[in-house]
N, C-alpha and C positions, 0 to 999 in steps of 0.2 A: 504494499499499499503505499503510495507517495505522500509527500508532507500536505499537499492540498487535502487528500482524502484523510489522512490522519487529523489534521485540523478541523475539517467538518465532522469527523466521528466525535472528538473531544467536545465540540460546540453541543452536538446533539446530547452527549452524556450528560454535559452541564445543565442543559435546559430540563431533561428528564429527571434529573436528580432533584430539581426545585418544584416539581409538580406536587401540590399539596394533597393529602389524602382526602378522598371525596371529590376530587376535581379531575379533568382529562384534558389532554391536548391532542390534536390530530397529526398523523403522520405528515401531511402537507404543510401543516403550521410549524412544526418542528423543522422541516426542511427549509422553509423560507426563513425563520428565525436564524437557522445555522448558516444561512448565505446561498442557498440554491433552492429557490421555490419549486423547481422542477424535479427534485430529488425525493418526492415522498416514497418511491419504492426502495430506494437506497437506504432511507431511514427504516423501513420495514426490515431490510437485511440486517441493519445495524441491530435492530430490537432482536431479530431472530437469533443472531449469533453473539450478541454484544453481553456486556457484563451483567450476569444473572442477579446480581445485588440491587440493581436499579430497579424502580417501580414501573416496569414496562406495562403492567396492567392498565396503567393510566393513560396509555397511548390507543387511540381507536381511529376508526377511518372517518372521512369528512361528513358522512350522513350519521354518525352516531353509531355505527354498526361495530361489532366486536371482531377481533381478527381470528381468523381458522387457524393460523400458524402459532397461535400462542399455545404454550404447553396445555394439553388437554383440550385443545380446540377452543370453540365459542364456549362450550360448558365450562372449561377451566378459567377462561378469561371472565365470564359471569361470575364464577364462585370467587374469583379474587377480587373483583369490584364490589360483589355484594358483600364481603367481609370488610370492606371499608365504609359500608353503608350507602353504597350507590345503588340506586334503582335501575334493574335492567328488565325491559319489557320481554314479552314471549317471542318477540322477533329478534332477540339478542341485539337491542339497540338501548342507548342511553338517551336522555334528553340533552342533547348537545348545547343548545341555546342556554339552558339552566347551569350546566357544568363545565363548559368551556373555560379554561383558565388561559389567562394572557400573563406572561412575566412582567414585573415592572420595567420600564425601559431605563 
C-alpha cells in the first residue's frame, strides 16, 4: 500500500474511532471526509479487513442499510448496533436522518 493509501486508511481509522455509541456514519461520508468522495467501496474494504478493535458496527450504507460483509452478516451487524441501543427495523435499516453523526470540524 503506498503512502496515499496509508494516509487515507489512517484518516478513516481516525474518523471511525470518533463515532459515538448509538450514532452512525456512512461509507461514503467517511470516504469524503478522508479525502476521496468516490472511495466508499474502499472504505468498505478497510472496514472488512481493518483494525477489529474499531467500532465498525457504526458504519452503514447511505440508505441506512446494514452491511452484508459485517461478521455474522446483517444479523450480526444488527445485533452489534442493537447492543448499543440503536433501533434496526425488520428490513435491516436504521433511521439515518436521526442517527447520522457528523464530526466537529
